[in-house]
C-alpha positions as CSV (number, residue, x, y, z in Angstrom):
1,M,0.0,0.0,0.0
2,E,2.9,2.4,0.8
3,V,4.3,2.0,-2.8
4,A,0.9,2.9,-4.3
5,C,0.5,5.9,-2.0
6,L,4.0,7.2,-3.0
7,L,3.3,6.8,-6.7
8,V,0.0,8.7,-6.4
9,A,1.4,11.5,-4.3
10,T,4.5,12.1,-6.3
11,P,3.1,14.2,-9.1
12,L,0.9,16.2,-6.7
13,L,4.0,17.2,-4.6
14,L,6.3,17.8,-7.6
15,F,3.8,20.4,-8.9
16,P,2.4,22.2,-5.8
17,S,-1.3,23.0,-5.7
18,L,-4.2,22.6,-3.4
19,L,-4.1,18.8,-4.1
20,S,-0.7,18.8,-2.3
21,V,-2.5,18.8,1.1
22,P,-4.4,15.5,0.5
23,A,-1.1,14.1,-1.0
24,L,0.7,14.8,2.3
25,L,-2.1,13.0,4.2
26,L,-1.8,10.1,1.8
27,L,1.9,9.8,2.6
28,L,1.1,9.7,6.3
29,A,-1.5,6.9,6.0
30,P,1.0,4.0,5.8
31,W,2.9,5.3,8.8
32,G,-0.2,5.4,10.8
33,L,-1.2,1.9,9.8
34,R,2.2,0.6,10.5
35,W,2.1,2.1,14.0
36,R,-1.4,0.7,14.5
37,F,-0.6,-2.9,13.6
38,R,3.2,-3.2,14.2
39,R,3.7,-0.6,16.9
40,R,6.6,1.0,15.0
41,L,6.7,3.8,12.4
42,T,9.5,2.4,10.3
43,V,12.4,0.0,10.3
44,R,15.6,1.4,11.6
45,T,18.4,2.4,9.2
46,P,21.9,4.0,9.6
47,L,20.5,7.2,7.9
48,D,17.8,7.9,10.6
49,V,19.9,10.4,12.6
50,P,21.2,12.4,9.5
51,I,17.6,12.5,8.1
52,L,16.2,13.7,11.5
53,C,18.9,16.4,11.6
54,L,17.9,17.5,8.1
55,L,14.3,17.6,9.0
56,A,15.0,19.6,12.2
57,T,16.5,22.4,10.1
58,V,13.6,22.6,7.7
59,P,11.2,24.7,9.9
60,V,13.9,27.3,10.5
61,A,14.7,27.4,6.8
62,V,11.1,28.0,5.9
63,W,10.6,30.6,8.7
64,A,13.6,32.5,7.5
65,S,12.6,32.5,3.9
66,P,11.7,35.9,2.3
67,L,9.8,34.1,-0.4
68,P,7.6,31.4,1.1
69,Q,6.1,30.4,-2.3
70,E,9.6,29.5,-3.6
71,S,10.5,27.6,-0.4
72,L,7.3,25.6,-0.5
73,R,8.3,23.7,-3.6
74,K,11.6,22.7,-2.0
75,L,9.9,21.8,1.2
76,L,7.5,19.4,-0.5
77,G,10.5,17.9,-2.4
78,I,12.3,17.2,0.9
79,I,9.2,15.5,2.4
80,L,8.7,13.4,-0.8
81,G,12.4,12.4,-0.8
82,V,12.3,11.2,2.8
83,S,9.0,9.4,2.3
84,F,10.4,7.6,-0.8
85,F,13.5,6.6,1.1
86,Y,11.5,5.0,3.9
87,G,8.9,3.6,1.4
88,V,11.7,1.7,-0.3
89,V,13.2,0.5,3.0
90,N,9.9,-0.7,4.4
91,S,8.8,-2.5,1.3
92,S,12.1,-4.2,0.6
93,P,12.5,-7.0,3.2
94,T,12.8,-9.7,0.5
95,R,14.8,-10.2,-2.6
96,P,11.8,-10.0,-5.0
97,W,11.0,-6.4,-3.8
98,L,14.7,-5.4,-4.2
99,W,14.5,-6.5,-7.9
100,R,11.2,-4.6,-8.3
101,W,12.6,-1.4,-7.0
102,M,15.7,-1.9,-9.1
103,L,13.6,-2.2,-12.2
104,I,11.6,0.9,-11.2
105,L,14.9,2.8,-10.9
106,V,16.1,1.6,-14.2
107,A,12.8,2.5,-15.9
108,G,13.1,6.0,-14.3
109,G,16.6,6.4,-15.8
110,M,15.3,5.3,-19.2
111,G,12.5,7.9,-19.0
112,I,15.0,10.7,-18.0
113,A,17.2,9.7,-20.9
114,L,14.4,9.8,-23.5
115,L,13.1,13.1,-22.2
116,S,16.7,14.6,-22.3
117,L,17.3,13.5,-25.8
118,F,14.4,15.5,-27.1
119,G,14.2,18.3,-24.5
120,T,17.8,19.4,-23.8
121,D,19.3,22.6,-25.0
122,W,22.4,21.2,-26.7
123,A,24.2,24.6,-27.0
124,G,27.3,23.0,-28.5
125,Y,30.2,20.7,-27.6
126,K,32.8,21.4,-24.9
127,T,35.4,18.8,-25.6
128,L,33.9,16.0,-27.7
129,P,33.0,16.9,-31.4
130,L,29.3,15.8,-31.1
131,Q,27.7,18.8,-32.8
132,P,26.5,16.7,-35.8
133,V,24.6,14.5,-33.4
134,Y,23.0,17.5,-31.6
135,Q,21.8,18.9,-34.8
136,R,19.9,15.7,-35.7
137,L,18.1,15.5,-32.4
138,P,14.6,17.0,-32.7
139,R,13.3,19.3,-30.0
140,L,9.9,18.0,-28.8
141,F,9.7,19.9,-25.5
142,H,9.9,23.6,-25.2
143,N,9.5,26.2,-22.4
144,V,9.8,23.5,-19.7
145,T,12.6,25.4,-17.8
146,T,14.0,28.9,-17.5
147,Y,17.3,27.8,-19.0
148,G,18.4,29.1,-22.4
149,G,15.9,28.1,-25.0
150,G,13.5,26.6,-22.5
151,G,15.0,23.1,-22.4
152,F,16.9,21.1,-19.9
153,H,20.4,22.1,-18.8
154,P,22.9,19.4,-20.0
155,N,24.7,19.5,-16.6
156,E,21.5,18.9,-14.7
157,V,20.7,16.0,-17.1
158,G,24.1,14.6,-16.4
159,G,23.6,15.0,-12.7
160,A,20.3,13.1,-12.9
161,L,21.6,10.3,-15.1
162,I,24.7,9.6,-12.9
163,L,22.4,8.5,-10.2
164,V,20.9,5.6,-12.3
165,L,23.7,4.7,-14.7
166,P,25.9,2.7,-12.2
167,P,22.9,0.9,-10.7
168,T,21.7,-0.1,-14.2
169,L,25.1,-1.5,-15.0
170,A,25.1,-3.4,-11.6
171,A,21.6,-4.8,-12.4
172,C,22.9,-6.2,-15.8
173,L,25.9,-7.8,-14.0
174,A,23.7,-9.2,-11.2
175,L,21.4,-10.9,-13.8
176,L,24.3,-12.9,-15.0
177,R,24.5,-14.7,-11.6
178,D,21.1,-14.2,-10.1
179,N,17.7,-15.4,-11.2
180,P,15.0,-12.9,-10.0
181,G,12.3,-15.1,-11.5
182,S,12.9,-17.8,-9.0
183,H,12.7,-15.3,-6.1
184,V,9.5,-13.7,-7.3
185,A,7.9,-17.1,-8.0
186,A,8.9,-18.4,-4.5
187,S,7.3,-15.3,-3.0
188,A,4.1,-16.0,-4.9
189,V,4.1,-19.6,-3.6
190,A,4.6,-18.4,-0.1
191,L,1.5,-16.1,-0.4
192,G,-0.5,-19.1,-1.5
193,G,-3.6,-19.0,-3.7
194,A,-5.9,-21.2,-5.7
195,D,-3.8,-21.4,-8.8
196,V,-0.3,-21.1,-7.4
197,G,1.4,-23.5,-9.9
198,R,0.3,-21.6,-13.0
199,Q,1.1,-18.2,-11.4
200,E,4.6,-19.5,-10.5
201,G,5.2,-20.5,-14.1
202,V,4.1,-17.2,-15.5
203,L,6.3,-15.2,-13.1
204,R,9.3,-17.3,-13.9
205,R,8.9,-16.6,-17.6
206,V,8.2,-12.8,-17.2
207,W,11.2,-12.4,-14.8
208,S,13.5,-14.7,-16.8
209,H,17.0,-13.7,-18.0
210,R,15.8,-14.0,-21.6
211,I,13.4,-11.1,-21.1
212,L,15.1,-8.9,-18.5
213,L,18.7,-8.9,-19.7
214,P,17.9,-7.5,-23.2
215,L,15.7,-4.8,-21.6
216,L,18.3,-3.9,-19.0
217,G,21.0,-3.8,-21.7
218,L,18.9,-1.5,-23.9
219,S,18.2,0.8,-21.0
220,F,21.9,0.9,-20.1
221,A,22.9,1.7,-23.7
222,L,20.2,4.5,-24.0
223,T,21.1,6.0,-20.6
224,A,24.9,5.9,-21.4
225,A,24.3,7.5,-24.8
226,A,22.3,10.4,-23.3
227,F,24.9,10.7,-20.5
228,L,27.7,11.0,-23.0
229,L,25.9,13.7,-24.9
230,T,25.7,15.9,-21.8
231,Q,29.5,16.4,-21.7
232,S,29.1,17.3,-18.0
233,R,32.6,17.3,-16.5
234,S,31.3,16.9,-13.0
235,A,29.0,14.0,-14.0
236,Y,31.9,12.4,-15.8
237,L,34.0,12.7,-12.7
238,G,31.2,11.3,-10.6
239,L,30.9,8.3,-12.9
240,F,34.7,7.8,-12.7
241,V,34.6,7.8,-8.9
242,G,31.6,5.4,-8.9
243,L,33.3,3.0,-11.3
244,V,36.5,3.1,-9.2
245,A,34.5,2.1,-6.1
246,F,32.6,-0.5,-8.0
247,G,35.7,-2.1,-9.5
248,T,37.6,-2.0,-6.2
249,L,34.8,-3.9,-4.5
250,R,34.9,-6.6,-7.2
251,S,38.6,-7.1,-7.6
252,R,41.7,-5.9,-5.7
253,W,43.6,-5.9,-9.0
254,F,41.6,-2.9,-9.9
255,L,43.6,-0.9,-7.3
256,V,46.8,-1.5,-9.4
257,A,45.0,-0.2,-12.5
258,L,43.8,2.8,-10.5
259,L,47.3,3.6,-9.3
260,V,48.6,3.5,-12.9
261,L,45.7,5.8,-14.0
262,T,46.3,8.2,-11.2
263,V,50.0,8.6,-12.0
264,G,49.1,9.1,-15.7
265,S,46.5,11.7,-14.8
266,V,48.9,13.7,-12.6
267,A,51.5,13.6,-15.3
268,I,49.0,14.9,-17.9
269,G,47.9,17.6,-15.5
270,L,51.5,18.8,-14.9
271,H,52.2,18.8,-18.6
272,L,49.1,20.9,-19.3
273,G,49.7,23.2,-16.4
274,L,47.9,23.3,-13.1
275,E,45.7,26.4,-13.9
276,D,44.5,24.9,-17.3
277,S,43.8,21.6,-15.6
278,V,41.6,23.2,-12.9
279,E,39.9,25.3,-15.5
280,A,39.1,22.2,-17.6
281,L,37.7,20.3,-14.5
282,V,35.6,23.0,-12.8
283,Q,34.6,25.0,-15.9
284,T,35.0,28.2,-13.9
285,Q,33.2,30.5,-16.5
286,S,29.5,30.1,-17.4
287,A,29.0,31.1,-21.0
288,R,25.3,31.6,-20.5
289,L,25.4,33.6,-17.3
290,G,28.6,35.4,-17.9
291,V,29.6,34.8,-14.3
292,G,32.7,32.9,-13.0
293,R,32.2,30.1,-10.5
294,F,34.7,31.6,-8.1
295,E,32.6,34.7,-8.2
296,I,29.5,32.7,-7.3
297,W,31.3,30.8,-4.5
298,Q,32.5,34.0,-2.9
299,R,28.9,35.2,-2.7
300,A,27.8,31.9,-1.2
301,V,30.5,32.1,1.5
302,S,29.4,35.7,2.2
303,L,25.8,34.6,2.6
304,I,26.8,31.8,5.0
305,E,28.7,34.4,7.1
306,D,25.7,36.8,7.0
307,F,23.1,34.1,8.0
308,P,25.1,31.5,9.9
309,Y,22.2,30.2,12.0
310,T,19.0,30.4,10.0
311,G,20.3,30.3,6.4
312,I,18.7,32.4,3.7
313,G,15.6,30.2,3.3
314,L,14.9,27.1,1.1
315,N,15.3,27.7,-2.6
316,T,16.0,31.5,-2.4
317,F,19.7,31.6,-3.4
318,P,19.1,33.4,-6.8
319,Y,17.0,36.1,-5.2
320,V,18.9,36.8,-2.0
321,S,22.4,36.7,-3.6
322,E,21.3,39.0,-6.4
323,A,19.7,41.4,-3.9
324,L,22.6,41.6,-1.5
325,Y,25.6,41.0,-3.8
326,P,24.6,41.9,-7.4
327,Y,26.8,40.4,-10.2
328,V,28.5,43.1,-12.1
329,T,29.2,40.9,-15.2
330,R,26.0,38.7,-15.2
331,S,24.3,38.5,-18.5
332,P,20.5,39.1,-18.8
333,A,19.9,35.5,-19.8
334,G,18.9,34.5,-16.3
335,M,19.6,34.5,-12.6
336,V,22.3,32.3,-10.9
337,P,20.1,29.4,-9.7
338,H,22.3,28.0,-6.9
339,A,25.8,28.0,-5.4
340,H,27.3,25.7,-8.1
341,N,28.9,23.7,-5.2
342,N,27.0,21.1,-3.2
343,L,28.9,21.7,0.0
344,L,28.3,25.5,-0.1
345,Q,24.7,25.0,-1.2
């Protein structure tokens, strides 16, 4: 029931309206039922304390906001994120549910990839000569964001796809040594029923390697292609770190390859020069905004110094930073949306 409540409430919270109120009540229903029948709100996880600390700061961040309507969207997003986390945790006590959630994650990544292919503003290539590919991609979605021509920002697309690309690869590799069909079928048998035998056979066929592996492989190929087209340096770096961790867990010999790669990267950096290497990695200048990242970071630090206890309010960085510390060189294309640094943000 909790999964169904989450799926129904998600669009109502992503796009705030009067319907967001019943959506919040819908999210609370499984928690109340769990307390009623099991005398606990949720299973315990190592992230309980960090999540409670995050939620404890939310009332202050909303109270301090000069623009409550802007903070409301971020507030609902935080509540939805926490609810989804515990929804996954509480509905995944068995291997079949872990596979179900994995497939939902993979399907979400495939949806993001398809939307990005036909809705991203491909302004041009940064390093890879992919301009002919960009020119052949039709734009089917317009005016969905405030960026550039109304499309998605390539860096934001890369940041979203990096969350699903490694798990999709992991699911493909897991299928080579695991059979989710047997787990799902066994779960159906445990639940019982009048026609368990026929149901078990159907589940084994639907969840078989012959069906799932090509679908997961296609999803990985599509997600990887869209990810490559973003040319997001930070997303590429995130993928590199993720693959390093993934490879290290699977084989210690990967550490030897990592050492060789690290030495080679340092040598290339020294050959190109430290300043050019840093410029290539952090992309300090935004062509669209006409503002350097170091200039944005300085304002973020100043805002933290000015509001050390309450912060400036959820989702208000572009408005408060512009009001207190106007950008001299900023282009009229748009406001600086965030601190361009997760730690400072």
